[in-house]
N, C-alpha and C positions, 0 to 999 in steps of 0.2 A: 857952134856952127854945125858940127857933126851931128849933134842931137836933133837940131832943127831940120837938117836935111833928111835924117832918117825918118822924123815924123811926117814929113812931106811925102817921102816915098811910100811909107806905110799907108798914109791917107789915100794916095792916088790908087795903090793896088787894092785897098779895101773898097774904094768907090767902084772901080771896075768889076770887082768880084760880085758885089751886091747888085750891080746892074745886070750882070750875067745870070745870077741865081733867081732873079725876080720871075714869078709866075711859073712855078714848077708844076704845071698841070692845069688843064681847063676845068671849068665847073662841072662839065659832063663827066670827065675823068674822075673827079673827086667823088661825084655822086656814085658812079659805078664801083669805085673803091669801097665806099661805105656800104653799098649793097652786098658786095662780095665778103666784107667783114661780118656783116649780120648773118649771112647765109652760113658762113663757116661756124659762127657762134652757135646757130641753131642745131648744126650737125654735131656739136660737142667735139669738134676737131681742134683741140686746144694747141697741139703742136703746129698744125697749119695755120692757126690764128697768129702764133708768134712769127712764123715765116712771112705771113702777108704784111704784119705790122712793119717788120724790117724792110721789105721790098717797097711798099707804098710810101714809107718815109723817105727812102732813098730816091724814089722817083718824084717826091714832092706832092704826092696824092694826100698824104696824112701830115698834119702839124706834128711837131715833136711832142706836145702835150697829149694829143689824141693817141699817137702811137704808143707812147708810154702807158697810158691808161689801158689800152688793149693787152700790152705785155704784162701788166700787172694782173688783169683779169684772167688771162691764160695761165699765168704762173700759180695764181691762187686755186684754180680749178685742178691743176696738176699736183697740188699739195706742196708746192715750193713757196712757202709763206714768207721767207726772208726776201726771196726774189720779188714777190708781189709787193711787199713793203717798199722795197727799194724803187721799183718802177712807179708806184703811185706817188711816192714823194718826188720822184723826178718829174712826174707829170704836173704836180702842183707848182714845182719851181719853174717849169718850162712855161706854164700858163700865166704866172705872175698876176698882174692886174689887168690883163687884156679882157675887154668886155666881150669879145667874140669867143672867148674860152671859158665862159662861166658855166656852161653845161658840163664841160670836162672837169672843171674844178669841183662842182657839186658831186658828180659821180666818183671821182677819185677820193675826195674827202670822206664820202659816206662809206665807201667799201674799206678804206684804210682805217676809219674809226672802228668799224665792226672788227676788222682783223686785230687791232690793237686791244680792244676791249676783251675779246675772247682770250687773248694772251694774259690779260690782267694788267696791261700797261695803261692804267687810267690816267697817269699824269701825261703820258705821250698823247692820248686822245685830246686832252684839254689844251696842251700846248699847240697841237696842230689845228683842232677843231674850232676853238673860240675865234681865233683871227679870221678863219675862212667863213664862219657863220656871219662875222660882222661885215666882211667883204660882201657876201651875197646879199645881206640886208641893205647895206649902203647902195648896191646896184639894183635894189627891188627885185632880185631873182629869188623869190621865196615860194613859188607855187609848185615846185617839182617835189616828187616823193623823196628824191635824194637829199634834199634840203631838210625836209621834215625828218627823216631818219637820222640825219646828223644832229638835229636838235635832241632827238631822243637819246642818242649815244652820248652826248655832252651831258645831258641830265643825269643819266645812269652813272656816269664816271664822276660827276661832282658829288652825287650822293654816296658813292662808294668811297670817296676820299673825304667825306665830311665837310665839304666846301659848300658855300652858299653863293647865290648868284641868280641872275635873271633866268638862265636856262633850267636851274634846279628848281626855282620856286614855281614858275608857271610854264616851263618848257614842255612838259608832258601834255598839259591841257592844250597849248598852242599847237603842238604837233597833231593832237587828236583832231582838233577843229579843222586843220588844214587837210588832214586825211579824208575827213567827212566831206569837206568841200569839194576835194578831188573826186571822190566817189559819186557824188550828186552831179558833178559836171560830165563825167565820162561814162559812168555806169557800165564798165567793162571789167573783164577778168583781172587785168593787170592792176587796175586802181584798187579793187577790192583786196587782192592778195598783198599789195604793199600796205594797206591799212591794217589788215589782219596781222601781218608780220610786226608792224609797229606796236599794236595793242599787246601781242603776246610778249614782246620784250618788256613792256611797261609792267604787265601783270606778273611776269616771272620775276622781275626785280622786286616788286613789292612783296611777294611771297618769300624770296630769298632774305629780304630785310625784315621779315616778320611783321610787316605793316598789313595785317590781315583785313582790316576794314577797308583800306585803300584798294587792296587786291580784290576784294569782293566787288567793289565799285567798278574797277577796270574790267574785270571778268564779265560782269553784266553787260557792259558796253560791247565787249567782244561777242557775247552771245546774241545781242541784237544785230550786230553787223553780219554775223553768220547767217541769221534768219533772212536778211536782205539778199545776201550772196546766193543762198539756195534758190531764190527766185529767178535767177538768171537762166536763160536757156542753155542747155549743153554743158553745165558745169561737171567737173570731174567728180564723180561719186566717191572715189577713194580718197581724194583730197578733202572733201566735206566730211567724210566719216572721221579722218584723223583729226580735223580741227574740232569737230564736235566732242570727240574723245578728250582732246587737250582742254576744251572749255569745261567738261564735266569734272576732270581731275583737279583743275585749278579751283573750281567752286568747292570741291571736297576739301582741299587743303585749306583754303581760306575759312570755310565754316569750321573746320576742326580747330584751326588756330584761335577762332573766336568762342571756342568751346560749345558750339552748337552741334553736338556730337550726332544727334539723330538726323539733322538736316545734311550733315556731311555724309553720313552713311548712305542716305538716299541719293545724293549726288554721285557717290562712288558706284551705287548700283546701276545708275544711269551710264556711267562710263563703261561698266562691264557688258552693257547691252550693245556696245559698238564692236564693229568687226576689228577695228585696230587694237582693242584691248586683248585680242587673242594672239596678236603677234608678239615675238620676243621683245621688240622695242616697246610695245604697249605695255608688256608686263613690267618692264623696268620703269616705265613712267608711272605705273600704278603705285610703286613702292614709296614715292614722294608722300602719298597720303597714308599708305599702310604704316610707314615708320612713324608718322606724326601721330597716328591713332594707336601706336604700340601694338599693332597686330603683327607681331614678329614672325609667327609660324608662316603666315600667308606671304609675307614679304621674302622670307628665306626660300620658300618654294618658287616665288617668281625670279629670284636671283639665279635659279639654275638655267634660266634662258640667257645669262650674260655670256657664258662660254660660247654659245651659238653665235652671238653677235660679234664678240671679239675675235673668233676664229676667222672671220672674213676680212679682218683689218688689222694694221699694225698696232701692236700694244704700245701705248705711249705712256709718259709720266703722268699726263693729265688723266688718262683713263684708269691708271692705277689709283690716283687720288680720288677721282669722281665716282668710281664704280667699285673697284676691287676692295677698297677700304670700307665702303658702305656694306658690301656683301659680307665682309668679315665681321663687322660690328652687328649686323642683323642676325647672322648665325649665333653669334655669342649670346645676344639678347634672347634668342629663341631657345637657348639652352643646348645647342647643337655644337658642343665643344670640339667634337672631331672634325665636323665640317670647317669650323672656324680655324682650327689648327691647320687643315689642308689648305685653306685660302691663304693664311699667312705664310706658309711655305711657298705657295704659288706666287705670292707677291715677291718674295726673295728671289725666286728663280727668273721671274720676268723683268725685274727692275734693272738689273745690270745690262740686259739686252736692250731694254728701252732707252737707257742713258747712252749706250754705245750708238744705237741707231739715230738718236737725236743729234749726237755729236757728228756722226757721219753725214747726216742731212745738212747740218749747219756748215760743215766743211765744204761739201759739194756746192751748196748755194753761194757761199762766199767766193769759191772758185769761179763759179759762173758769173757772179757780179763782176769780178776783176776782168774775166774774159770779155764780158760785154762792154765794160768801160773801154778796154783796150781795143775792142773791134770798132767801137764808135770813134775812138781816136784815130785808128787806122783809116777809117772811111774819111774822116775830115782831112787827114794828111793826104790822102790819095786825091781828094777833090782839089785841095789846095795846089798840089803839084800839076794837075791837069790844066788848072787856069794859069798857072805860071808858064807852061808850054805854049798856051794860046797867046798869052801876052808877049812872050818872047818872039813870036813870029810877027807881031804887029810892027814894032820899031825897035831900033838898037837901044835906045835909051830906056825902053821899058825892060829890055833883056837885062841891061845893067842893073836896073832897079830890082828885078826879080832875083838876080844873082846875090845882090846885097841882102835882100830879104831872106833868101834861102840860108845864107851863112848865119844871119842872125837867128833864124828859126831853128837851125841846127844846134846852135849853142844853147838856146833855151830847152830844146828837147833833151839834150844830154844832161843838163842840170835837173830837168824834171824826172828823167830816168834814175838819176842818182837819188834824188829826194824820194821817188817812188820805192827804191830799194830799201831806204832807211825807214820809211813809213810802213812797209810791209813787215820788216823785222820787228818794229815796235808793235804792230798789230798782232802778229803771231804771238808775242809774249803776253799781250793783253788778253788775247782769246784763250790762251792756256790757263791763265789766272782765273778768268771768268768762268770757264768750264768747271774747273775744280771747285770754285765757290758755289756754282749753281748745284753741282752734285752734292756738296756737303749740306746746302740748305734744303735740298729735296729730301735727303736722307733724314735730316733733322725733323722736317714736317711729318714724314711718314712714321718715323719712330715715335714721335710725340703722339700721333694719331693712334697707333697701336696701343701704347700704354694708356692713353685716356680712355679708350674703350674697354680696357681690362680692369681698371681701378673701380671699386664700388661707387655707384652714382650718388649714394647719400650715406650719412652716418647711421649707426645702429639705433633702433627704436625699441629694443628689447628692455623689459622692466627690471629684470633681475641682474643685468649686467649693462655697464655703459662703455661705449668706445668712442674715441675721437682720434682722427689721424690727419696729418698734413704731409704733402710731398712738395718740396721746393725744387724744381729742376735745375741742374747745372747748366753750363754753356751748351751742352749737347744732351738732349733728353734721351733716356734709354734704360738706365741701370736699376733704380730702386722700384719696389712694388710692395704691396700689401693686400690682404684679402681676409674675409671672415665669412662664417655661416653658422647657423643654429641647427641642431638635429637631435631629436630624442633626449631633450633636457641637457644637452651638452653644447657649449659655445666653443667653436674652433676659430682660431685666428693665426695668421702667419705674417712674417715681414722678411724681406730678403734683399739681396743685391746681386746682380749679374755684372761682372767687370766688363767694361767696354762702353762705347757711346755710339753704336750704330744700329742699323736695322736688324742685324743678326742677334745683337743683344736684346732688342725689343721683342724679337720672336722667341727667343729662349725664355725670356721673362713670362710671355703669354703661355708658353708650354708648361712652365713651372707652376703657374696659377692653375691651369687646367688640370694638371696632375695632382696638385694639392686638393682640389675639389673632388676629383675622381677617388683618391685615396680615402678622404674624409667621409665619403659616401658609404665605405664598408669597414673602416678602421676607427677605433676610438683611442688608441694608444699613440701619442705623438711620435715615439721612436719608430714605430711600425710605419707610420705615415711618411716619415722622412726617408726610412729604408726603401719603401715602395717608389717614392720619387727618384731616389738615387739609381735603383735598378732599372727603371724606365727610360733613363737617359742614355743617348748614344755618346759613350765616354770619349770616342775619338773625334767627335764633331762639336761637342759642347764645351763650354767653359765652366769651371767650378763656380757653384752658387753658394753664397753665404746665407743661411737660412735659420730662422727661429720659428718653431711651430708650438703652439700652446693650446690646451684643451681644458676648460673650466667646467666643473660639475655645478650646474646652476642651483642644485639643491643643497650642497654641502660647502661650496667654495673651495673644494680641492682643486688645485692647479697642477696639471701635469704637463711637462714641457720637455722638448728636445732641442739642443742647440748644436747647429752644424757650422761651425767656424764663425758664427755671427758675434757681433759685440754683446758684451755682457749687460743684461737689462738691470733696471733698479725696481725695488719693491718698497712701497710707502704703507704705513699703518701704525696706529698708536703713537703718532708723532715721532716715528722713527723712519730712517731712510737707510736701506742696505743694498749693497750690490749683491745680486743673486749668484751663488756659486754654481758654475756650469762645468759639465764634463768636457774634456777636450776632444771633441768629435771633429772629424775633418769636413771640409766643405763638400756639399752634395756635388757629384759628378767627378770627384777625385779618383775613386776606385770603385768598380762594379760590385766588389765583394764586401764592401764596408757595411757594417751594421751600426745603428745608431741607438744610444741608450736613452732611457726615459727617466726624468727626475721628477719629483713632486714636492709640493709645499701646500699648506692651508692658508687661504686668504680670509682674513676676518672681514665682516661687513664694513664697507667704506674703503678697504685697502685697494691700492691700485698697483699695477705692474706697468712700468714705463720702458718701452723697447725703442731702440733708435738705431740708425745706420751709421756707418763710419763717417759720413759727411758731417755729422754733428761735431766730431773731434777735430776734423781737418778744416772746418770753416776758418777762414783767415781774414785779417783786417787789411787796411790799405798797405801796411808795412810787410805783409806776407807772414805775419806771426799767427800760428794756429790757435784755435779756441782751447783745445786741450782738455784733459780729464779733470784737472783741478778745477777750472772754471766751470766745467759741466756739472760737477758734483755740488759746487756752491750754488749754481742757478737752480739745480734740482731741489736742494734743501729749502731755498727761498720760496720756490713754486709750491712745495708742499704746505707751506705755512699760509699761503694766501689763497690756495685753491681747493675746492671741494668737489669739483666735477672734472672728468677727462678733458673737456674742451678747455676749461680754464687752466688746467695744468700744461697742456700743450701750447696754449696761447702765451703763457707766462714764459716757457722755455724759449719759444720762437722769438719773443720780444727781446729776451736777453741776448740771443745770438745776433739778432738784427742790430742791436745797439752796439755789439762789439765789431761787426763787420762793416757797419756804416755804409751799406749799399755796394760794397765791393763785389764784382762779378765772382761767382764761385765756380770751380771746375766740377765738382762732385754734386750729385743729388744729396739733398738732406731730407730724410723721412723720419717722422717721430709718431708714435702711437701709445696711447694710454688706455688701459683697460681696467675697469673698476668693478669689484664684486659688490652688489648691493644688498643681497639676501632677500 
């Protein structure tokens, strides 16, 4: 009886409240509100846009879905991307399946898909976008540019996650046809720009995925659309110049990828004829082609414009990954080791600031979301109490009903507050764990990128000496490295390990390789090379480096070497396997006054020296038992019997270790190098 009476009371109050809330604003007032929103948007007054959305929703001039769309739009323009995501999701939830809200659904879904795809959350785009696309298609709401762009984002994300489906198979073509139909129907600036944006997204994806034939096809369509757009009266010349530049550079990239080098060069010359190519942004855009064409010096010169671009904006983790690592790699490929080293130090300096800034923004946006949700709740509670007072003035029975309802509401509110506190505590713990995980993952990617750019791109092609090396990263890339070069009839090679698994480790590894190459350019004695590397290090800021440097005289087979705390190498020849006796030199970076001895031996034709890092000894199986020296020597002896080349030798050793570990994750890097004197 008590529950039935409570249901009746709540139903009565709800009916009265709904009756009183109906019709919050006339059609004329709603139209005036829409005009005011559009005017504020054109003025780029995004803070004002947020205030208007709140005010007009309170007065009933904007539906919740529309108000949340504008809140998301303003937040996105203000750089508050978590807020934008929150409001656009709230907009889609508020709109639901309402046929009158399809325009808001399309706009919110399209912008949310763009935001998530930029962040790399392809699964999130598909989880949100596919149901929305099906909803719009079921309601035959498929003629707007927002729906078309949603199809493009779905196709891009399906391709990025190697999924198949209708949107991935023919979504790009369907989107293109709808854009063309929209252009032919309206022939205005907005229709052309929507179509141009869609085609650039498709072409850019094809280039990124190295689908150069498809990229060339989409770029040609893009060019034809630009020709039509230029015929419109009063077009913006600067915008046209930028789009023509983009068309030319996309053409150059696609043609270079198809190995049509002369055609690609001509397309690049056309790009250079545009005014946009002379801007800092244009110079950075040009590097997509220059790097593909291996024109490293020109690309390195262009990256000098990057500092001017980044000076006017916040340095983010994305900009470090997308631009600064490319600048580092290009300078290294161009042989500008000093510039590459300077860029690597700059990456270390700005990374921590970028991570702290990202965490601060995330915290501020989360706090704003909580505040917004609480403000909406406060508004709803205030409105509820206002209507309670109105109802209490009507009749005594209604007063009694409202009192009962208020007590019940208060009870629920107290429980919600308690639940909110528990939820906030759990969220704080989750956020802390997620932040640390994101930082670790970011450092892992950057460290791996730095090391990958340092390692030789291919194995040796020298006839008188053979070399093959492999590097199997541990759980966190960063420590092991190797390098080699040939000069004046001598073959120089090195292998080493920097302790640690972070960006500082990867940077020190880069500096060590650069110092090896610099010392090898003027020295021929390994001990002198290692001593020069040791003296060039900042002993207080660097970690000790275990290093082995060897120099082979290609005419005689004489091997000179210097071992600085590295593992003892093996020497094969004449069906014998021996551990090389090495001097007990300290690791590089231990003391600035250390000098390093040089030892030598003569390699007979066909002999190989096998050098490896400590990760070979410490590799463990599922039970945690290390591989150890005894198993290593046994595998090395077996490899000598079945191998005639460095590649076969290293592959045999790698196979033996792999069979022992059986796929167990390894903490340390494992690097192996075999060098053979062939005479």
